[in-house]
Every structure is written in C-alpha cells, then in structure tokens.
C-alpha positions as CSV (number, residue, x, y, z in Angstrom):
1,X,-3.1,-0.4,-21.4
2,X,-5.3,0.0,-24.5
3,X,-7.2,-3.2,-23.7
4,X,-7.7,-2.1,-20.2
5,X,-9.1,1.3,-21.3
6,X,-11.4,-0.4,-23.8
7,X,-12.6,-2.7,-20.9
8,X,-13.5,0.3,-18.7
9,X,-15.3,2.1,-21.5
10,X,-17.4,-1.0,-22.2
11,X,-18.4,-1.7,-18.6
12,X,-20.3,0.3,-15.9
13,X,-21.4,0.2,-12.3
14,X,-17.8,-0.2,-10.9
15,X,-16.7,-1.0,-7.4
16,X,-13.0,-0.4,-6.8
17,X,-11.7,-2.5,-3.9
18,X,-8.6,-1.4,-1.9
19,X,-6.5,-3.4,0.5
20,X,-6.9,-3.4,4.3
21,X,-4.5,-1.3,6.3
22,X,-5.0,1.3,3.6
23,X,-2.0,3.4,2.6
24,X,-1.8,6.4,0.3
25,X,-1.2,4.4,-2.8
26,X,-4.3,2.2,-2.6
27,X,-6.4,5.1,-1.4
28,X,-5.2,7.6,-4.0
29,X,-5.3,5.0,-6.8
30,X,-8.8,4.0,-6.0
31,X,-10.1,7.5,-5.5
32,X,-8.5,8.7,-8.8
33,X,-9.9,5.8,-10.7
34,X,-13.4,6.5,-9.3
35,X,-13.2,10.2,-10.1
36,X,-11.9,9.5,-13.6
37,X,-14.7,7.0,-14.3
38,X,-17.4,9.4,-13.0
39,X,-16.0,12.1,-15.3
40,X,-16.8,9.8,-18.2
41,X,-20.4,9.3,-17.0
42,X,-19.8,6.0,-15.4
43,X,-21.1,5.0,-12.0
44,X,-18.2,4.1,-9.7
45,X,-17.4,3.8,-6.0
46,X,-14.6,2.5,-3.9
47,X,-14.5,0.3,-0.8
48,X,-12.1,-0.8,1.9
49,X,-12.4,-3.1,4.9
50,X,-10.9,-0.4,7.2
51,X,-11.5,3.3,7.6
52,X,-9.2,5.7,5.7
53,X,-6.6,7.1,8.2
54,X,-7.4,10.8,9.1
55,X,-4.0,12.0,7.8
56,X,-4.8,10.5,4.4
57,X,-8.4,11.8,4.1
58,X,-7.3,14.5,1.7
59,X,-6.8,11.9,-0.9
60,X,-10.6,11.2,-0.9
61,X,-11.9,14.7,-0.6
62,X,-14.8,13.8,-2.9
63,X,-15.9,10.9,-0.8
64,X,-15.3,8.2,-3.4
65,X,-15.2,5.5,-0.6
66,X,-18.4,4.0,0.6
67,X,-19.0,1.7,3.7
68,X,-21.1,-0.9,1.9
69,X,-21.3,-2.2,-1.6
70,X,-23.8,-0.2,-3.7
71,X,-26.8,-2.0,-5.1
72,X,-26.5,-2.7,-8.8
73,X,-22.7,-3.2,-8.8
74,X,-21.6,-5.0,-12.0
75,X,-17.9,-4.7,-12.3
76,X,-15.4,-5.4,-9.6
77,X,-11.8,-4.1,-9.7
78,X,-9.0,-4.5,-7.1
79,X,-6.2,-1.9,-6.9
80,X,-2.8,-2.3,-5.3
81,X,-3.8,-5.7,-3.9
82,X,-1.6,-8.7,-4.5
83,X,-3.4,-11.4,-2.6
84,X,-6.7,-12.3,-0.9
85,X,-5.2,-11.9,2.5
86,X,-4.6,-8.2,1.9
87,X,-8.4,-7.6,1.6
88,X,-8.9,-8.2,5.3
89,X,-12.6,-8.9,6.1
90,X,-13.6,-8.5,2.5
91,X,-11.5,-11.5,1.4
92,X,-14.3,-14.0,1.4
93,X,-16.8,-11.8,-0.3
94,X,-14.6,-10.7,-3.2
95,X,-12.5,-13.9,-3.7
96,X,-14.8,-16.7,-2.8
97,X,-18.3,-15.6,-3.6
98,X,-17.0,-14.0,-6.8
99,X,-13.7,-13.1,-8.4
100,X,-12.5,-9.7,-9.6
101,X,-13.2,-8.7,-13.2
102,X,-9.7,-7.0,-13.2
103,X,-6.8,-6.7,-10.8
104,X,-4.6,-3.5,-11.2
105,X,-1.4,-4.0,-9.3
106,X,2.4,-3.4,-9.2
107,X,3.5,-6.1,-6.7
108,X,6.0,-8.7,-7.8
109,X,3.6,-11.6,-7.2
110,X,-0.1,-11.2,-7.8
111,X,-2.2,-14.2,-6.8
112,X,-5.6,-12.6,-6.2
113,X,-8.5,-14.4,-8.0
114,X,-9.4,-12.5,-11.0
115,X,-10.4,-12.8,-14.7
116,X,-7.8,-10.2,-16.0
117,X,-4.7,-8.5,-14.6
118,X,-3.1,-5.2,-15.4
119,X,0.3,-5.8,-13.7
120,X,3.4,-3.6,-13.9
121,X,5.9,-4.8,-11.3
122,X,8.5,-2.3,-12.4
123,X,6.3,0.7,-11.5
124,X,7.0,2.4,-8.1
125,X,3.3,2.7,-7.4
126,X,-0.1,1.6,-8.5
127,X,-0.8,5.3,-9.0
128,X,1.5,5.3,-12.0
129,X,-0.7,2.6,-13.6
130,X,-3.9,4.5,-12.9
131,X,-2.3,7.7,-14.4
132,X,-1.5,5.9,-17.6
133,X,-4.9,4.3,-17.7
134,X,-6.8,7.5,-17.2
135,X,-4.7,9.2,-19.9
136,X,-5.5,6.3,-22.3
137,X,-9.2,6.7,-21.5
138,X,-9.1,10.4,-22.3
139,X,-9.9,11.6,-18.8
140,X,-9.1,15.2,-18.1
141,X,-6.5,15.5,-15.4
142,X,-8.3,17.7,-12.8
143,X,-6.6,19.0,-9.6
144,X,-8.7,16.6,-7.6
145,X,-7.6,13.6,-9.6
146,X,-4.0,14.9,-9.7
147,X,-4.0,15.3,-5.9
148,X,-5.0,11.6,-5.4
149,X,-2.5,10.4,-8.0
150,X,0.4,12.5,-6.7
151,X,-0.2,11.3,-3.2
152,X,-0.2,7.7,-4.4
153,X,3.0,8.1,-6.4
154,X,4.9,10.2,-3.9
155,X,4.0,7.9,-1.0
156,X,5.0,4.6,-2.5
157,X,8.2,6.0,-4.0
158,X,9.2,7.4,-0.6
159,X,9.0,11.0,-1.9
160,X,10.7,9.8,-5.2
161,X,13.7,8.5,-3.2
162,X,13.3,4.7,-3.5
163,X,15.1,2.7,-6.2
164,X,11.7,1.8,-7.8
165,X,11.4,5.5,-9.0
166,X,11.6,5.6,-12.7
167,X,12.1,8.5,-15.1
168,X,8.5,8.2,-16.1
169,X,7.5,8.5,-12.4
170,X,9.1,12.0,-12.3
171,X,7.5,12.9,-15.7
172,X,4.1,11.8,-14.5
173,X,4.6,13.8,-11.3
174,X,5.5,16.9,-13.3
175,X,2.2,16.6,-15.3
176,X,0.3,16.3,-12.0
177,X,2.1,19.3,-10.6
178,X,1.2,21.4,-13.6
179,X,-2.5,21.1,-12.8
180,X,-1.8,23.5,-9.9
181,X,-2.0,21.0,-7.0
182,X,-0.3,22.0,-3.7
183,X,2.4,19.3,-4.0
184,X,4.4,20.7,-1.1
185,X,1.5,20.4,1.2
186,X,0.8,16.8,0.0
187,X,4.4,15.8,0.8
188,X,4.2,17.6,4.1
189,X,1.0,15.7,5.0
190,X,2.6,12.4,3.9
191,X,6.0,12.6,5.4
192,X,6.3,15.4,8.0
193,X,2.9,15.8,9.7
194,X,2.7,13.5,12.8
195,X,0.1,12.9,15.5
196,X,1.1,12.8,19.2
197,X,0.5,9.1,19.2
198,X,2.9,8.7,16.2
199,X,5.6,10.6,18.1
200,X,5.1,8.4,21.1
201,X,5.3,5.3,18.9
202,X,8.5,6.5,17.3
203,X,10.0,7.2,20.7
204,X,9.2,3.6,21.7
205,X,10.6,2.3,18.4
206,X,13.9,4.0,18.8
207,X,14.3,2.6,22.3
208,X,13.3,-0.9,21.2
209,X,15.5,-1.6,18.2
210,X,17.4,-5.0,18.4
211,X,20.2,-5.9,16.1
212,X,20.9,-9.5,15.0
213,X,23.2,-11.3,12.6
214,X,26.2,-9.1,13.0
215,X,24.1,-5.9,12.8
216,X,22.7,-6.8,9.4
217,X,19.1,-7.4,10.7
218,X,17.2,-4.8,12.8
219,X,13.9,-5.7,14.5
220,X,11.4,-3.7,16.4
221,X,8.8,-5.9,18.1
222,X,5.6,-4.5,19.7
223,X,3.5,-6.3,22.2
224,X,-0.2,-5.6,22.4
225,X,0.2,-3.5,25.5
226,X,2.9,-1.4,23.9
227,X,0.5,-0.3,21.1
228,X,-2.4,0.4,23.5
229,X,-0.1,2.4,25.8
230,X,0.7,4.9,23.0
231,X,-2.8,4.7,21.5
232,X,-1.3,4.0,18.1
233,X,-3.4,3.7,14.9
234,X,-2.5,1.3,12.1
235,X,-1.3,4.3,9.9
236,X,1.0,5.4,12.7
237,X,2.6,1.9,12.8
238,X,3.2,1.9,9.1
239,X,5.1,5.2,9.3
240,X,7.9,3.8,11.4
241,X,9.0,1.1,8.9
242,X,11.9,3.2,7.8
243,X,13.4,3.7,11.3
244,X,15.3,0.4,11.8
245,X,16.7,0.2,8.3
246,X,18.3,3.6,8.7
247,X,21.0,2.1,10.9
248,X,24.3,1.9,9.2
249,X,25.2,-1.7,8.3
250,X,21.5,-2.9,8.4
251,X,20.4,-4.7,5.2
252,X,17.0,-6.0,6.4
253,X,14.6,-4.6,9.0
254,X,11.4,-6.0,10.4
255,X,8.5,-4.4,12.3
256,X,6.6,-7.1,14.2
257,X,3.3,-6.4,15.9
258,X,0.0,-8.1,16.8
259,X,-3.0,-7.4,14.6
260,X,-6.2,-9.1,15.4
261,X,-5.6,-12.7,16.1
262,X,-2.3,-12.8,14.1
263,X,1.1,-11.3,14.2
264,X,2.0,-9.0,11.2
265,X,5.6,-8.6,10.0
266,X,6.6,-5.7,7.8
267,X,10.0,-6.2,6.0
268,X,12.3,-3.7,4.4
269,X,15.7,-4.0,2.8
270,X,18.3,-1.5,1.7
271,X,20.5,-2.9,-1.1
272,X,20.5,-6.5,-2.3
273,X,18.1,-8.6,-0.3
274,X,14.7,-9.5,-1.9
275,X,12.3,-9.4,1.0
276,X,9.3,-10.1,-1.3
277,X,10.8,-13.4,-2.4
278,X,11.7,-14.2,1.2
279,X,8.2,-13.4,2.5
280,X,6.5,-15.3,-0.4
281,X,8.6,-18.5,-0.5
282,X,8.8,-19.1,3.2
283,X,5.7,-17.5,4.7
284,X,3.1,-17.0,2.0
285,X,3.5,-13.2,2.1
286,X,4.6,-10.9,-0.7
287,X,5.3,-7.3,-1.8
288,X,8.2,-5.7,-3.6
289,X,12.0,-6.3,-3.7
290,X,12.7,-3.8,-0.9
291,X,9.3,-3.8,0.9
292,X,7.1,-6.8,1.8
293,X,5.1,-8.4,4.5
294,X,3.6,-11.6,5.9
295,X,1.5,-12.8,8.8
296,X,1.8,-15.6,11.4
297,X,-0.1,-17.4,14.0
298,X,1.5,-17.3,17.5
299,X,3.0,-14.6,19.7
300,X,5.4,-11.8,18.9
301,X,8.5,-13.4,20.6
302,X,8.0,-16.6,18.7
303,X,7.6,-14.8,15.4
304,X,10.8,-12.8,16.1
305,X,12.7,-16.0,16.6
306,X,11.3,-17.5,13.3
307,X,12.4,-14.4,11.3
308,X,15.9,-14.4,12.8
309,X,16.4,-18.1,12.2
310,X,15.0,-17.8,8.6
311,X,17.4,-15.0,7.7
312,X,20.5,-16.7,9.3
313,X,23.1,-17.3,6.6
314,X,21.2,-15.2,4.0
315,X,22.6,-11.8,4.8
C-alpha cells in the first residue's frame, strides 16, 4: 500500500476506469479515489462505458464521472476490473492502444493488461482497498468520500452478510459511519428501494426458476422479449442474482440473459462451490469464490444446456 500511495503522489492527470455494467463497488471506489486525489490537488476524473444507474447516482454526487477522456490524461487506473472483457466498449482503447499504469482489484484472477497491480483477493470489496489507499495518502475522510466508500463496501459484502466480510471491513465501515454519513439511507437505497420495472422483473424471476441436478442448481433464463416486456435496466437484472440461490438445497445459481450480441451468465454459490474457478477454467470468465460470471456466443437455451452439463457431477 505504501508503494501505491507513493505512486499516486508522484503522478498526476488521472483517469480512473470502471467496469461496464457498473455496480456500487466500481462506482463508489472510482468516485472516492477521484475525490481523494482532487483533495490533494491532483487532476482526476472517472469514466465508464455505460451510464451510472439512477439508483446509484448518489455515489457520484460530485460528478466525478465524465463521458469522454479529458485532454492531457497521463495516468490510467482501472478499479474493480479483472479482465479486458469487463470494460465493455472501452476494452480496445485501454488494453490494446495502451495498458493501465495500475490495476486496483479484489477479484481472484486479474488478467487486465497493466504495468502494476494492487490486488487483495481476500477483501470483500474494492472499496476496502481504496479506503486503505486514501488513508495511506493522508486524505481527509470527508462525508462525500465516506458515502462513496460505504456504498462500495456495503454493496459488495451484501450488507456485511457475505463470507468475504472481514473484521477490518466492519472497522472501516465504523470509521466511515463516524463521519456522519446517513448509512441507513445508503443501505435502503442499495437493498430496499426498487423501481416498478425491478418489481416486474422479480415477479418474472420467481415464476421462472428451474431446478436441475437434484435441486442443487437453480437457473433463471431470460429471453430478449422477457426483458423488453418489463422494461428492465441492467442494474435491475443484477439485483435479482440472490433470488435463485435462496432456495433450500441450492448450491449454485445462474442468471442467464442476452446482452448485446452475447449471452451473459451470472453465477452464485452458497457454501463450497468455487464459481470463479468454474467460470475461469471452462469459459474464460472470472470473479470471486461465491460470485462470478462469463459470456457466450449463441442463444439462451443453448447456454443453459451448456451450464447444466458443465456442472453435472460437480455438485
């Protein structure tokens, strides 16, 4: 962490790059880092290939994210991004034309092209890494920075319920709470506030769960028409990942849906199965022990068959 802090103090004109399908961890981490760097007199902005979901806009209240790369950018940082494929439409620009100066990440496998890595796979969120980094850099923990970091930590730890939650996670959250942030409102916005389209999506999800492999695998598969019917946004879809794995006896769950010209699969597990290793070894995906993903060419039904067959005998 000391080397990373020294790196940031030496450099300037930063662009912090978040992954596509942005969640609270990548948004909150990037926004907090930008605000921290600006407080030190540095020029810094953040960018993402996709718009920040409306429900997560509070994490970027100071408009740290820009739509295009600012002129004069010198230092490129990726946050919470394990592979080039996670960058969406920005993949070519930031992994082919040039590589990142530093990748800050907590995924089990990080293959993104970069010159340096700040990697902590045992941390529940990238927000925890940014917290430690800002403290090491001597950044004052303002309410604005604390809001972004608390949102990142709380979201990726499942409200501090997931097994990745460490003692340090709770201690860092306590420091953030002591700045006076409205942590109850942050948690409400993250976990309890739902749009009408999200409610419609959840209704569809509950009615569409399929069980395989003796009830140890649960799958929800969306067709393109299903998503357009309920007018679902990407952030709405991500919010239903926990639904199928809540069924008693289920070890692995999968949400399968079309995205662009590919089919995206979000995998979750409850106890023993490493979905990150499964997604990485077989399908070139990645993630964490209990939460991972991958993408396929083809149609939804074919991808569902592939997932079921690949998991047969493993659960």
